[in-house]
N, C-alpha and C positions, 0 to 999 in steps of 0.2 A: 330824233327827239319826239316823244309822245307826251300827251297830256291826258289826264283822267277825264273820261267822258261823263257829263252830267246827264243822268237819265230821268225821265219823267216818272217812271215807276221802278220798283226794285227788280233787280235781275240777279240770278245766282252766278252769273258770269262776270268777269272783269272786262269792261269795255274801255278802250282808249281811242283817241283821235290823233291824226297827223295834222299839226297846225297848218301846214302849207296847203294840203289838199282837202282837209276836212273828212278824209276817209275814216270810217268807223272800223275798228279792229277788235275782235274777240280774243284777248290775250290768253284766256284759259283754253279756248279751243286750239289756238296756235301752239301753245305749250304741249297739249295732248297730241296733236298731229306730229309735232317734232319728236316727241318721245317714241311714238309707235313707228315713225319712219326710221328713226335710229335703231330701234330694236329689230325691225325687219331686215335692215341692211346688215346688221351685225350677225344675226342668226343665219341669214342666207349665205354670207361670205365665209363663215366659219364652219358650216356644215355641208354646203353644196346640195341642200334639199330642194325639191321642187316647191313651187308656190302653194300647190294644193296640200302638200305634206306639211308645209309651214302652218297653214291655217288649221290643221288637225292636231298639232302638238298640244298635249294636255298635261296637267299636273301628274297624271298617271304614267306619262312617257318617261319620267325620270326614274331609272332603275339602277341597279348596281351589280357588279360581277366580282367574285372573289378569285384571284389568281391561285391556281392549285399549288404552285411551288412556294410562294411566299405568304399566301393568305391575305395579301393586300387587296383592299376594296377599291374598285375602279368605277367611277360614276359613268353611266351610259345614258344615251338618249335614244329611246325606242321610236322609230319612224314607222308610222302606219303605212300599209301597202297602198300604192296609188297606180302608177302606170304599169308596173310589172307584177302587181298583186303579190309582192314579196315584202315581208317585214324585214327590217334590218336594224342594227344597233350601232350607234356612233359614240366614240369616246368623247366625253365632255372635257374640253381644255379649261384651264383656270380662267381664261378670258371669257369663254362661252358661259362658264358658271356664273361669272359676275353679271352678264347680261340677263340670264335666266333668273337670277336672284332679284335683280332690279324689277323685272317684269312681275314676278310673284309678289314682291313687296307692294307693288303698285295696285294690283287687282285684289289683294286679300281683303276680306271683310273684317269687322271689328273683332270677331271671335277667332281670327287666324285662318279661316278656311278660304278656299278658292271657289267663287260662285259657280254654280252649274248653269250652263247656257245650252240652248238648242240651236244647232246649225243645220242649214239645208245643203244637201249633197247634190251639186249641179250635175254630176256625172251619173249617179245612181237614181236621181230624181226622187229622193226620199228625204224625210226629216230624220236626222240622227238623234239618238237618245241624248238626254241631258248629260253633258260632260264638263269637267273643270278645264276648259280650254284656256291656254295662256294668252292667246291673242284675242282679247275681248276688251270692251270698253263700256262705260256707262253712258247711255243715251237717255237723258232725262232722269227718271228714277229706275230705269230698267237696264240690266246687264245684257249686252248683246255681243255676239261674236263679230269679229272684223271679217267681212267677206273677202273673197279673192280679189274682186274688183276694187274693194276698199284699200287693200294692201298695195295694189298697183297704183292707185291714186296717191297714196301716201309717198311712195317712192318717187313718182313723177314730180310731186310738189316739192319734195326735198331736193331733187336735182334742179328744178327750176329756180329755187331760192339761191343756189350756189352761183348761178349766172355762167356756168361753164358752157363753152361753145366748141365746135369742131374746127377743122382747118379752114373751112369756108366761112366761118363766122356764124353758122346757124346753131341754135340751141341743141345741146346733146340730148339724145333719147336712148334709153336702155330699157330692157325687159328684165323681169325677175330672173329669168333663166340665164341671163348673162353672168350672174353671180355664181351659178353652177359651173360655167366654163372657167371663171376666174379661180374658183376653188380647185378645179382639176389641174389647171396649168400651174398654180402655186404649189400644189401637193407634189406633182411629178418633178417640177424644177427643184424642189427642196429635198429630194431624195426618197419620197415615198414610192415603193415599187408599183408599177402600173397595175398589176393584178390586184394589189391591195386597194389602190384608188378605185378601181372598178367595183370591188366588193363593197367599199364604203358608199359609193354612189348608187349601188343597186342596179348596175347595168346587166342586161340579160345576155349580152353577146359573148360572155365567157362561160355560159351554161352553169352558173353557180346558183345553187338553191339556198336561199337565206330565209327559210320560213321561221316561224316562232320555235325557238329551242330553249331549253333550260340552260344549256352551256353554249356560250358564244365562242366561235373558233379563236383560240389564243393567238394565232398568227395575225389575225386582223387587229386585235387589241394591241399587241406588241408593236406591230407596224405603225399603227396610228399614233401610239404614244411616243414612239421613236421620232416620228415626223414632228410632233408637237415639241419634243425636247430639242430637236435640231433648230426649229424656228426660234425657240427661246434663247438658245446659245448665240444666235446671230445678233443679239442686242448689243449695241456699242457701249460696252462697259469694261474698262480695263481691269477692274478688280475681280472679274469672273475668270476662273481657270479650272481646268479639269483636275480633280484630285488624283493623286497616285494610288496604286493598289494598296500600298501600306497604309496611307491616310484613310482610305475608304474602309478598310478592314478595322482600323482602330476606331473609326466613327461608329460603325455598326456594332462593334464590341462594346462600346460605351452604353448603348441602349440595351444590349443583352444583360449587362451588369446592373442595370437599373431595375430589372425585374425582381420583385420580392414576393413573399408568400401572400401578402395582403393586397398587392396591386403594383403600382409603379412608383419609383423614387424620382422626384422632380429636380434633382441636383443638376447643375449645369455641366455641359460637356467639358471633359478634361479635369474634373474635380473628383475627389474621393469623398467618402462618407466621413463627416466630422462629428457625428453623433454616436459613434461606436456601434452602429447598426441597431440602435434602440428605436426601431421603426415605429412602434406604437406611440412614442413621444415626439417623433420628428414631424415638424410642420410641413416638410417637403413630401411626405407620404401621400400619394393619391390612391386612396383605397378603391378597389374594384367592387362595384355593386354585387357581383357574384359571390364575393368573399364576405358578405354581411353575416351569414350564419357563423362563419369562423370568428369574426370579430365579436359577435355576441358571446361565443364560448370563452374567448379571452377575457371579456369583461366579467362574466360570471366566475371564472377562475380567480381573477384578481379580488373580487369581493370575498370569495371563500378564503383566500390567503390572508386578506386583511383581518378577517375575523379570527383566524388562527394566530396571526402575529399579535393581535391585541390580547388574546386569551393567554398566550405564553409570555406576554410582557416584552415583546421585541418592538420597542417603540420606534427605533430607527428604521427597521424594515417596513413597519406599518406606514410610516410617513412616505417612504419611497414608493410603496405600492399604491398609495392614494394619489400620487402624482400620475402614475401610469393609468389608474382608473379614470381620472379626469380627462386624460388624453384619449382613452378609448371611448368615453362618452361623447367627446367632441367629434371624433371620427364617425361615430354612428349618426350623430346629428347632421354632419356633412353629407353622408350617404343618403339619409332620409330627404334632405333638401334637394339633392341631385335627382333622386327618383321622382320627387314631386314635380320638379321643373320639366323632366322628360315626359311626364304624362299630361301636361297641360300646355296650352298655347300661350305665348307671351306677347302682349301688346307692346310693341316698340314705341308707340306714341309718336310715330313719324307723321307730321301733318302733310296733307296733300296741297297742291298748288292752289286749289280753290279755297281751302280753309284759310290760307294766309293771305290771299290776294283780295277776296271779296270784302266789301265794307259798306258803309252807309252812303247812300247817294241822295242828292236833292233834285228837285224838279227842274226841268229845263224849259226855257221859253223859245229857244231856237227850233224851228220846224225840222231842221236837219237832224236833230238829236232824238226825234221820236222813233 
């Protein structure tokens, strides 16, 4: 149980006291330490990267790869060279994507960009150029990178808060490199081929060169994705089952039949078109921005046909064409809004802990509260 600390002067942090001991606690700092400790643990255990590689992950490290057979885009995490001077790419699992998304949402500025920070390379003994590093935090009014020693401290504090002990009753101690061993053991035990695990970890003992390449070896991507899929299948859920070949072909065929000239049809799986393929009028049509010129041509053609129908006295046809013209204009407006949203950053309006926790304080008379 905590109580709000009464401060003599205003503080940007939220302070609380333990009634029994009177110990002052900075809740804003504790919340920040807890978040970054959690983020470090999650990234280390799901990627197997070294701690120096973790500190160098930036917003530019998030790249993508298109599979040559299916054209599917696979999110990848580019790891800068460290011990072996070899860059490598890791497949981003859905769980890892959630963690990285939470980190980016936390450090983004009001305009949606990730701040540029300058970090010191303890191995090269040089200051690196300003980069949008993901592991950074605000100290006072300045954005600073979280150093390697700072990450170690966060991990140790998180472990100490759990109260875990070993068989002799002594507090547990671990190093960031232990998560690399955990990742390797977990990967191999869950079916990832050892040579793929070595490639993902960037080990040199298999004489594999993983320098920067435009095309990442498909074997590594498929192996890593299969490992992630097997892990997700082990979740205790009775409703999950492997679909048959016939069911899978039917499912894929549904999405192929949803492709239309102007984009994609949004009808649900297993349903047929109830609008007699009048796509321009159908609210389920998701127009492709690439097809905007084609949609403009359709609108112009409708206008010309309406003029002709009115000139010839075809009142019924003119009314039907006007309905189609209104639908075409609505689709063009949707495309314009979509293109506008894609070109601008959106402020989600998510308040930080400090924004919702700080408040007005009053003066204190107890010397312990100074």
